[in-house]
C-alpha positions in Angstrom: 87.3 109.9 86.9 86.5 107.3 89.1 86.0 104.0 88.2 82.7 102.8 89.3 83.0 99.9 91.8 80.9 96.5 92.4 81.0 93.6 94.5 79.5 90.4 93.1 78.3 87.4 94.9 78.1 83.8 93.7 81.0 85.5 91.3 81.5 81.8 90.0 79.0 80.9 88.9 77.4 81.2 85.4 75.0 84.5 85.7 77.8 85.4 88.6 80.9 85.0 85.6 78.2 86.7 83.1 77.7 89.4 85.2 81.5 90.2 85.6 82.2 90.0 81.9 79.7 93.4 81.6 81.1 95.3 84.6 84.0 94.8 82.9 82.9 96.5 79.7 80.9 99.2 81.7 84.6 99.9 83.4 84.1 98.6 87.2 86.3 97.5 89.1 84.6 94.7 90.9 85.2 92.3 94.6 84.1 89.5 93.0 83.1 87.2 96.0 83.2 83.4 96.2 82.8 80.8 98.5 86.0 79.1 100.3 87.5 76.9 98.3 84.8 76.8 95.8 85.7 74.2 93.0 84.6 76.9 89.9 86.7 79.9 91.2 88.4 79.5 87.8 85.7 80.4 86.5 86.1 84.2 87.7 87.3 86.1 84.9 91.2 87.3 85.2 91.6 90.8 84.7 93.5 93.6 86.9 90.6 95.3 87.6 89.1 91.7 89.9 89.3 91.4 93.0 89.1 87.9 94.6 87.9 87.0 97.7 86.9 83.9 99.3 84.2 84.4 101.8 81.7 82.6 103.4 78.8 85.5 103.7 76.5 83.1 106.7 79.5 84.4 108.9 79.5 88.2 108.5 78.9 90.1 111.5 76.9 92.8 111.6 79.4 95.3 111.6 81.0 93.8 108.5 77.5 94.3 107.3 77.0 97.9 108.0 80.4 98.5 106.2 79.2 97.2 103.5 75.7 99.0 103.5 77.0 102.2 104.8 79.9 101.6 100.9 76.8 101.7 98.5 75.1 104.9 101.1 78.8 106.9 99.8 78.4 105.5 96.8 81.9 103.5 96.7 80.1 100.3 95.5 77.1 100.3 93.1 74.4 98.0 93.9 72.9 96.0 91.3 69.6 94.1 92.2 
């Protein structure tokens, strides 16, 4: 069975960390997005299923945004509201 995937923005915040911990229990592979040089990056749980990406989302190009939307539409990434 394929592992479910999720992207968590604000991953180093209290809510982001809680969401990551919940998703790990639910067997998700997680891409944890945090701002570059975040002082709270160490808050993100260390796990083989968590990949940390330092990224300023305000600087994404339209093609990068479309790529993420396509991944969500294909079911490759789960969108959690």
